[in-house]
C-alpha positions in Angstrom: -11.1 -29.0 -131.2 -9.5 -30.9 -128.3 -9.6 -34.7 -128.1 -12.0 -34.5 -125.1 -14.4 -32.3 -127.0 -14.2 -34.6 -130.0 -15.0 -37.6 -127.9 -17.9 -35.8 -126.2 -19.3 -34.8 -129.6 -19.0 -38.3 -130.9 -20.8 -39.7 -127.9 -23.6 -37.1 -128.2 -24.0 -37.9 -131.9 -24.4 -41.7 -131.1 -27.4 -41.1 -129.0 -28.6 -42.4 -125.6 -26.8 -45.8 -125.7 -23.3 -44.2 -126.1 -22.7 -43.4 -122.4 -23.7 -46.9 -121.2 -21.4 -48.3 -123.9 -18.5 -46.1 -122.7 -19.0 -47.3 -119.2 -19.3 -50.9 -120.3 -16.1 -50.6 -122.3 -14.2 -49.0 -119.4 -15.3 -51.8 -117.0 -14.5 -54.5 -119.5 -11.0 -53.2 -120.2 -10.2 -52.7 -116.5 -11.1 -56.4 -116.0 -9.1 -57.5 -119.1 -6.0 -55.6 -117.9 -6.3 -57.0 -114.4 -6.6 -60.6 -115.8 -3.8 -60.1 -118.3 -1.2 -59.0 -115.7 -2.4 -61.6 -113.2 -2.1 -64.5 -115.7 1.2 -63.1 -116.9 2.5 -63.1 -113.4 1.2 -66.6 -112.8 2.8 -67.8 -116.0 6.3 -67.1 -114.9 8.5 -70.2 -115.2 11.0 -69.2 -112.6 10.2 -72.4 -110.5 10.3 -75.8 -112.1 8.3 -78.9 -110.9 11.5 -80.4 -109.5 12.3 -77.2 -107.7 8.8 -77.1 -106.3 9.2 -80.6 -105.1 12.4 -79.8 -103.3 10.8 -76.8 -101.6 7.9 -78.9 -100.5 10.1 -81.7 -99.1 12.2 -79.1 -97.3 9.2 -77.2 -96.0 10.7 -74.0 -97.5 8.5 -71.2 -98.9 9.3 -70.1 -102.4 10.2 -66.5 -103.1 7.4 -64.0 -104.1 6.6 -63.6 -107.8 7.8 -67.0 -108.9 4.5 -67.9 -110.7 1.7 -70.5 -110.3 3.9 -73.3 -108.9 5.1 -71.1 -106.1 1.5 -70.3 -105.1 0.7 -74.0 -105.2 3.6 -74.9 -102.9 2.9 -71.9 -100.5 -0.8 -73.0 -100.3 0.2 -76.5 -99.2 2.9 -75.4 -96.8 0.6 -72.9 -95.1 -1.9 -75.6 -94.3 0.3 -78.7 -94.0 -0.7 -81.1 -91.2 1.9 -83.9 -91.7 -1.0 -86.3 -92.0 -0.6 -88.1 -95.3 -4.2 -88.3 -96.3 -5.0 -84.7 -95.2 -2.0 -83.3 -97.1 -3.0 -85.1 -100.3 -6.5 -83.5 -99.9 -4.8 -80.1 -99.4 -2.8 -80.5 -102.5 -5.9 -81.4 -104.5 -7.7 -78.4 -103.0 -4.7 -76.1 -103.9 -4.9 -77.2 -107.6 -8.7 -76.6 -107.6 -8.4 -73.2 -105.9 -5.7 -72.0 -108.4 -7.6 -73.3 -111.4 -10.7 -71.4 -110.3 -8.6 -68.3 -109.8 -7.3 -68.5 -113.4 -10.9 -68.5 -114.7 -12.1 -65.8 -112.4 -13.8 -62.8 -114.2 -13.4 -64.3 -117.7 -17.1 -65.1 -117.9 -17.9 -61.5 -116.9 -15.6 -60.2 -119.6 -17.3 -62.4 -122.2 -20.7 -61.2 -121.0 -19.8 -57.6 -121.2 -18.3 -58.1 -124.7 -21.4 -59.9 -125.8 -23.7 -57.1 -124.4 -21.9 -54.4 -126.4 -23.4 -55.2 -129.8 -26.8 -55.6 -128.2 -26.5 -52.1 -126.9 -25.4 -51.0 -130.3 -28.4 -52.6 -131.8 -30.6 -50.8 -129.4 -29.1 -47.6 -130.5 -29.7 -48.6 -134.1 -33.4 -49.2 -133.4 -33.7 -45.9 -131.5 -32.0 -44.0 -134.4 -34.3 -45.6 -137.0 -37.3 -44.8 -134.9 -36.1 -41.2 -134.8 -35.7 -41.3 -138.6 -39.2 -42.6 -139.2 -40.6 -40.0 -136.8 -38.8 -37.3 -138.7 -40.2 -38.6 -142.0 -43.7 -38.8 -140.7 -43.5 -35.3 -139.3 -41.7 -33.4 -142.1 -41.5 -35.9 -145.0 -38.2 -35.4 -146.7 -38.2 -31.7 -146.1 -36.0 -31.8 -143.0 -32.9 -33.6 -144.3 -30.7 -32.4 -141.4 -32.9 -34.1 -138.7 -33.2 -37.2 -140.9 -29.5 -37.4 -141.4 -28.9 -37.0 -137.6 -31.2 -39.9 -136.8 -29.5 -42.2 -139.4 -26.1 -41.1 -138.2 -27.1 -41.9 -134.6 -28.2 -45.4 -135.7 -24.9 -46.1 -137.6 -22.6 -44.6 -134.9 -24.2 -46.7 -132.1 -23.8 -49.9 -134.2 -20.2 -49.0 -134.9 -19.5 -48.3 -131.3 -21.1 -51.6 -130.2 -18.9 -53.6 -132.6 -15.7 -51.7 -131.7 -16.3 -52.6 -128.1 -17.3 -56.2 -128.7 -14.7 -57.4 -131.2 -11.6 -56.6 -129.2 -13.3 -57.6 -126.0 -14.1 -61.1 -127.3 -10.7 -61.4 -128.9 -9.0 -60.7 -125.6 -11.4 -62.9 -123.7 -10.5 -65.8 -125.9 -6.8 -65.0 -125.5 -7.0 -64.9 -121.7 -9.1 -68.1 -121.7 -6.3 -69.9 -123.6 -3.7 -68.7 -121.2 -5.8 -69.7 -118.3 -6.3 -73.2 -119.8 -2.5 -73.6 -120.3 -1.9 -72.5 -116.7 -4.5 -75.0 -115.4 -2.8 -77.8 -117.3 0.6 -76.9 -115.9 -0.8 -76.7 -112.3 -2.6 -80.0 -112.7 0.6 -81.7 -113.9 2.5 -80.1 -111.1 -0.1 -81.3 -108.6 0.4 -84.9 -109.8 4.1 -84.6 -109.5 3.9 -83.0 -106.0 1.5 -85.7 -104.9 4.2 -88.3 -105.6 6.7 -86.1 -103.8 4.5 -86.0 -100.7 3.9 -89.7 -100.8 7.6 -90.5 -101.1 8.6 -88.1 -98.3 5.8 -89.5 -96.0 6.9 -93.1 -96.8 10.5 -92.3 -95.9 9.3 -90.6 -92.7 7.3 -93.7 -91.8 10.2 -96.0 -92.5 12.6 -93.9 -90.5 
């Protein structure tokens, strides 16, 4: 039996909730992988706060792929007005935009992971209903049909948990990484705010 045939047989044995669970799992893991690689890219420490400050003072764009601080500097430089108050607002806006981007889709991943055991529970209920219907129709004389209904209930429960547990684990891991990045970006924002103030003060004196 091929792997594909074994998967199809397993899905069929789990009852009606297995295809929705499979779709839910595929969508959830696609989102997890997208967030994992995005946060990994943003977490690169190839640009320090002092380096970001020098780029901001010089008006030089950082190279691509240098992490969250590079995106912060690029955001400000792309919109910079040379007006001190407006540029400070731009920097605060850049920190907020990046922080929201780090959290993007994490709530959806958590919702999908939380929905998986509920779908598994629905499959359990459907399987047990099928088992009781078999008992009421045949008593204990049709052991094969009874075993099939019980198997459907157990397989759907198992599938729901197998989707939910890794999903919630990865969601928590990604949330921690997003939180660390938000702290780094917020600290860099405070530092770059001082850099902007100093450069604007020197410009005013000159």
